[in-house]
C-alpha positions in Angstrom: 0.0 -0.6 -0.1 3.0 2.6 1.0 4.3 1.6 -2.8 1.8 2.3 -4.5 1.1 6.2 -1.7 4.1 6.6 -3.1 3.9 5.9 -7.0 0.6 7.8 -7.2 2.3 11.1 -5.7 5.0 10.5 -8.1 2.5 10.8 -10.1 0.8 13.7 -9.8 4.1 16.2 -9.6 4.8 14.4 -12.2 1.1 15.5 -13.9 1.6 18.9 -12.3 4.6 19.4 -14.2 3.2 18.5 -17.4 0.6 20.9 -17.2 2.9 23.8 -15.8 4.3 23.1 -19.4 1.5 23.1 -21.8 0.9 26.3 -20.2 3.8 27.9 -21.3 3.3 27.1 -24.3 -0.8 27.2 -24.4 0.7 31.1 -23.4 3.1 31.2 -26.4 0.8 29.6 -29.0 -1.5 32.1 -28.0 0.8 35.2 -28.5 1.7 34.4 -31.7 -1.9 33.7 -32.9 -1.7 29.7 -33.2 -5.3 28.9 -32.4 -5.9 25.3 -34.0 -2.3 24.7 -31.9 -3.8 26.7 -28.8 -6.9 24.6 -28.1 -4.3 21.5 -28.6 -3.1 22.5 -25.0 -6.4 23.9 -23.7 -7.3 19.6 -24.6 -3.8 18.5 -22.9 -4.2 20.7 -20.0 -7.9 19.3 -19.2 -7.2 15.9 -19.9 -3.7 15.7 -17.3 -6.3 17.8 -14.6 -8.7 14.8 -15.2 -5.9 12.4 -14.7 -5.0 14.3 -11.6 -8.0 14.8 -9.5 -8.6 10.4 -10.0 -5.0 10.2 -8.6 -5.6 12.4 -5.9 -9.4 10.9 -5.2 -7.3 7.0 -5.3 -4.7 8.9 -2.5 -8.1 9.5 -0.8 -6.9 13.3 -0.7 
């Protein structure tokens, strides 16, 4: 059980880093006016947030 908890926590941290990277890229492409790419990053961020919440739910937070 402890290993699962640590693995879930690592996964959550990793996802948070991915979200930050995608948000930075989203900001950049919005400034450049690349709407299609911006939509892609928005979808990716939403997907990552859903996965993060599911992992938190499994952790009991």
